[in-house]
N, C-alpha and C positions, 0 to 999 in steps of 0.2 A: 446132218442131225446136230453136229456140234454147235453151229450158229444158232439154230432154233433153241437148243437147250440153254445157251448162254444168254440170249437176248429176247426170247419170246417170239411170237408170230411176226411182230413188226420187224424185228431185226432179220428174221428169215426172209421176209418179203423184200426188204431193202437189199439184202445180199443177192437174192435172185435177180432183182432189177439190175444191179451192177454187172451181173454176169450175162444179162440179156435173156434170162429164163422166165421172168415174170410175164403174166398176160399183158398183151398190148392194150386191150380194152379196159379202161378205167372209168368209174363213175365220175361225172363232171359236176354233179350237184353237191352242194355243201350242206352238211348236217351238223348242227351244234353238238358238242360233246355231251355225253351222258356220264353220270357218276359211275366209276369203276369200269367204264367201257369207252375210253377216250380214243377217238380216231379222227384224224383230219381227212374228210372225204374228198376225193378228187386228187389227181396227181398234179404237181407243179414242178417248174424247172428253174426257179430263181436261186440265186446264190446268196447265202446269208453268212455274215461274220458275227459270231457270238463272243462278246467280251466277258470273260470270267468263267472259270471251270468249277464254280461251286454247284450246289444242287440246282439252282435256278438255271444257270447256263447249260449244264449238262442235260437237264430235262428238256429245255428248248431244243437243243441240238438233236436229242433222241427223238422227240416227237416230229420235228421237221424232217428228219432223215427218213422216218417211216413214210412220210408223204412225198418223198422224192426230191427234197431240197438238197442242194450242195452246201453243206455247212462246214465252216472252219471255226474252231474254238481257240481263243487266245487267252492265255493265263499268265499273269506276271510271276506268280510263285512257282517254285520248282516241283510242286505236286498239285494234283487235282483235289477237289473237295471243299476248298474254302474253309469255313468254320466247322464242317463235318470232318473232324480230325480225330483219328484214333492212334494212340502211341503204343508201340510195342518195344520189346527188347531190341536195342540197336538203333532205334529211331533218334534222329537229332532234331532239335527245335531251337531256333534262334529268335531273339527279340531285337527291337530297334535300338536297344541300349548296346548291342554288340555281344551280349552274353549268349552263349550256346550251351544247351544242356543235352545230355545223351541219356536216353532211357536204358536202364540196365535190368529191366524186369525179367523174371524167369519165364520159362516156357509156359504158354497158355495164359499168361497174365497180360492184360491190356488196360488202357486208360482212355476213356472217351473224354477228350479234352474239350469238346464242343457239345453238340446235342447228345442226349442220352436216353430218350424214351419217346414212345409213340402212343397216342391215344387211339382207341379202337376205331373211331369214326374218321380218322385222318386218311387222306388220300395216299399217304406214305405207305400204308399197308397194301394198297392196290398195286403200287409199283413193286413192292417186295414180292407179291404174288406173281405179277407179270414177268419180273426179271429172275424169278427163281431164287430169291434171297430168303433163307430160312429164318424164322423168328422164334422167340421164346418170351416167357413172361418177365416183365420188369416189375419188381415189387415196389410199388410207390408208397403204399401205406402199410406200416408194420407196427402193430400195437406193442411189440417188444422193444422198438427203438425208443430213444430217450427224448425228453424235453428238458431244456436247460434254460429257464427264463432269467431275466436280469436279476441280479442280487441273490440268486439261489446258492445254497450251501452244498447242494448235491443234486444230481440229475434225478428225474422221476421218469418212470416208464410212460410212454404215450397212453397206454390203456388207463393208467392211474390218473393222469391229468384229465383225460376225457371223461372218465367216470365222475370225478369231483366237480368239473364244470357242469356237466349235464345234471348231476344230482342237485347241486345248489340252485341252478336255474329252474329246475323242475319244482323244487321246494318253494321258491319265491312265487312262481306263477300259480302253483296249486293253492298256496295259502291266500294269495291275493284274490283268486277266484272264489275260494271258500268264504272269504270275508265280504264278498259282494262288490269288490272293486270293479268287476267287469259286468255287473248286472245290466248295464245299459247296452251292452254288446251281445250278451249271451242269454239264451233261454235256459230254463232249468235243465232241459235235456242236453243242451250244448255244454253246460257246466259239468254235468255228470260225465259226458263223453271226454271232455278235455282233461278232467282230473284222472279218469281211468287211463288215458294216454300218458299223462305225466308220471303216474305211478310206475308205469313200465319204462318210459323214456329215462327217468332219473333213478329208478329203483329206490323210490322213497317210501314205499310201504303205506300201510293204512294211516299212520300218524302224519303223513305228508311232511316228514322231516328227513333230511339227508343225514345219515349217521355213518356213512361208509357203505361199501357193497363188495361182494366177491368179484365184481367186475374190475375192481382196482388191481387185482392180482394178489399174490401172496409173497411173503418173505421166503417160504418154502412151499411149493405147490402140493396139493393133495396127491397122495399116492396110496399106500396101504393105510395111512392115517388121514385125518382131516386137513392137514397142512398147517403152516404157521402164518397167521394173518399179518398183514402190514400194520404199521402204527396207524392210529386213527387219522383221518384226513385233517388237514389244517382247516382253520376257520374260513368262512366265506370271504372276509376281507383279504386274507393272505392269498387265497386262491385267485381272486380277482386281480390283486396287485401283481401277481406273477406275469400278467400280460401274455398268456399262452393261447390267445385266440387264434393266431396264425397256425400254431402247431396242431390244434384240434380241427381246423377247417381246411388244411392245405390241400386236401383232395376233394373238396366240395365242388370245385369248379368243373365245368364240362371238359376242360382241356387236361385235367389232372385226375379224373375219376378212374378208380381201379376197376378191372386190371388194365395195366398198360403193357406195352411190348417193346422189345429191342431185337435187332438182328443178331443172330448167333455169331459170336466172334468179334463183335464191334460194330459201331454205327457206320463205319466207313465201308462196310460190305455193300451198302446201297450205292455209294460213290463208285466202288470198283465195278459193280454190275452196270451202272449207267455208262461209265467210261468205256467199258468193253463193248457195249451195244452201239455207242457212237462210233467207236473205232479209234485206235491209238494214232493212226495216220492223219486224223482230222483234228487232233488236239496239239497245240503248241504251248508247252510250258516254258517258264523262264523268259517270257516275252512281254515286255512292258508297253502299254499303249500310251503314246505321247500326244496324239491329236486325233480328233474325230470331226470329219467334214462331210456335211450333206452336199451332194452334187445334184445337178438337174436330173440325172438318170441313174443315181446310185449313191453309194457311200464310199468314202476313202478313210481308212484307218491307218495311221502311222504307228508302227511298232518298232521300237529300237532302231529307227532310221529307215526301215523299209516300208513300202506302202502295200496295203491289202485293199483291193477293190471288190465290192460286192453290190448286189442290188439292194440289200437291206442290212441293217445292223440291229442286233439285240444287245443292249448294254445291261449286263447282269452283275455290275460291280456295286459296292457300297455307295450310296448316294453322295456322302460327304467327300468321297474320293473322285467320283465322276464329276462333281462340281469344279474340281481343280484341273481337269484335263482341258487344254485349249481346243477350240473348234468354233463352229458356227451354229451351235444349238439354239442360241438366242438368250438374251438376258432373262426373260421370265422363266425359262426352263432351268438355267443355271441357278437362279435365285431359289427356285423350288427345290432343286437337288440339295442345296445348302441348308434347307429349312430343318429337316429332322436332325436331331443331335445324337451322336454316337454314345452308347452306354458302356461304361467300363464293366468288365466281367472277368472273373478269374477263378481258376481251379488248381488244386494240387492233388496229385496221385501219390498215395503212400502205400508202398508194398511192404508186406510183413511176411516173415518166414513161417508163420503159423496163423491160422484163422481163429484167433482168440475171441473175436466177436461172436463166433458160432459156438465154440466149445465152452466159453466162460460166461459171456453175456447173453447167450442164446438168442442172437439176432441173425436172422437169415434174410438178407435183403432189407430194403426199406431205407428210411431217412430219419436222422435225428435233427430236430429243429432247435435252434438256440439263438439267443440274443447276443451272444458273443460275435465278434467280427468274422467268425467262420461262417455264420448264417446257416449252412446246411452241412451235414456229414452224410455221405451216401455209402451204403454197404453193398457189396457186389451181388447182383442177381444171377450169377453164374458161378460155376466151379465149386459148388457146395462140397465141403469135406475134402477139398483138394489140399495138398501140402502148403501152398502159398495162396496169397490173395491180395487184392488191392482195394483200399478204401479211398474215396474222394474226401480228402481231409478238410477241404473247404470248397464251397461254391458260393461266391459272393458277388455282389454288384455295387455300382455307384461308389459311395465314399469308402466303403470297406475294400472294394476291389482296387480303388485308387491307392489306398494305403499300402496294400500288399504289392501292387504293381510297381510302386516306386522302389521296392526293395530288390536286392539281388536274390537269386534263388535260395542260397544258404540262409539268408535272413527270413525269407518267407517261411521256409521250413522250420526254422527255430521258433518263430512266432506261432505258427500253426500247431506245432507239437506242444508248446507251453499252454496254449488255449485248450487244445483237445484233451490234455491231461486232466483238466478240471472235470471232464465228463467221464473219461474212461480209465483214469489212473495212470500210474507210471508206465505200464506196458505200452501205452499209446506212444510214448516218447522213446522208450529205450529199445523197442523191438523192431523199429523201422530198418529195413535192409536196403531200400532204394526209394527214390522219389523224383518226380518231375512236376514242375508248375508251369502255368501259362497265365499271362495277362493279355487278354485279347486286344486291349487298347494299345498294346505295344507290339502287335504283330504287323509286320510290314505288309502293305497292300490290303489290309483289312481295317486295322485301327479302331476296333470296337467290337463288343460282343454282339450288338444289334443296334437299332436306332429307336428313338422315341420321337413321335410326332406331337406337335402342340395341339393338333386337331386333325381329324380325318376329312378335311375339306380343303378348298383352296389349292395349295401346292400339291397335296396328295392326289386330288382329283385331276389336276393338270397333267401329272406324270403318268396317269393311266392311259393317256393318248400319246401317239408318237410325235416326235419333233422331226418333221420331214419324214425321212426314211429310217430314223433311229427310234427304236422301241426300247422300253425300260422294263426290267423284270427283277424280281427279288421278293423275299419275304416282307421287305419293308414297304411293299406296295399292296399289302393285304392286311386283314385284321388278325392274322396269325403270325405276327412278328416274332422272330427268334425260333420258329419251328421249321423243320424241313418241309412240313406240309404247306406252310405259307409260300415257300420258294416254288414248290411244285404247282400250287394253285395259280400263282402268278404266271408261271411259265405256260400253263395251259391257256390262260386268258390271252397272253401275248401271241402265242403261235396261232390261236384261233383267229384273232384279229388280223394278224399278218397274212395268214392263209386266205382269209376271206377277201382281203384287199387284192392279193395276187390273182385269185380266181376272177374277181370282178374286172380287173384290168385286162385279163386275157380274153374276157368275153366281149 
């Protein structure tokens, strides 16, 4: 029962097979996978070496293992999970500069240094269900979080920013409609319906003018009395000049729509469950790949001087690193692997001895958006009312991440606190009890938060196919780059293609 509980029905069947207890008769026909019910139909006996123990590599090994393949996973880092990294008290993290940090977080406090959320439609949740990983709500959009646009003298609540933008946009469109500017597009009934909608959308009233709204919030919320209103909204020009479009639309996209979810206790719970289902004896960490060679009847991978032979290989490493590994994959493939460019990305975890964002700012989860080089500040969606807590003090990419990445941790911390103080005041700087930061472009054997393709054609399409007996997998081969779901979707495609090939050759 222990195997089944830890790894689901697939892991149970694999374990029974290893013990000689599984039924001998297996279906030989191949059925393509269905959403939320992925199974490779038909048993196979090929040996596969998987390069990389990130989400893509572990998912490949897990799914192939369920179908009877003999898989070995090789990982250069000293831990599994790749970019799906959760830091807790006692964890050490090093960067290519040689600097090593140690997380000194208190009990129950953790920092998702990589991925941090899951949309409802993503296959990641299917794996959480199959592997028994409990989930909880991730607060992606919080109207009580702040917006701090460029040139602002003070932060405003997201609810206030949204109400002002919607209100002024509604006023402009309603007045233009009323003045006949849209008569060529709208019938009289259309105009009436549109204006009725805009009154509600922007709370602009019968006069079609935005003069503020209770939606903006209050300086003191209504209780036994009517509350204290906020100061009147700034004018249209000032609201538009604030450039807060990103802040009011950040969860409009299908990949960000609320509610979202996270594994209880940290994103690496998915990694832990996958690795357990694959089996610790099949994963070799601290082992660097130095050569990949296609052979007439298989693949040879050189790892720190020793050779690993297999029938097939799944290379689930970052493409810009794969391109540098010697071998005989061929010039077109190597050129294709070098085509996507790694993206700089960074985060800092700030632990506080008290959860002042809840008790004073009344923010429970969610994200503050800012044009400062912090870009985002995340508030924890777990541990509410606990004695301690951790804020993601910045989550930035590209030039902002490069700027922070060039600094030592103490200087990243100093800059982040100076910037964050503009939003939250002195407590943001003075009450930090511990911190850890990461620059993904400076993580050995990863060297980037994710990659960016110039287009999803040409090189992208070439790498969807194997180079001889070497297959490629990773979020970078999907339209879900930087998501765990992308890695899982890619893994499903690769193992399906490989399995189909093996069954066809056996027939």
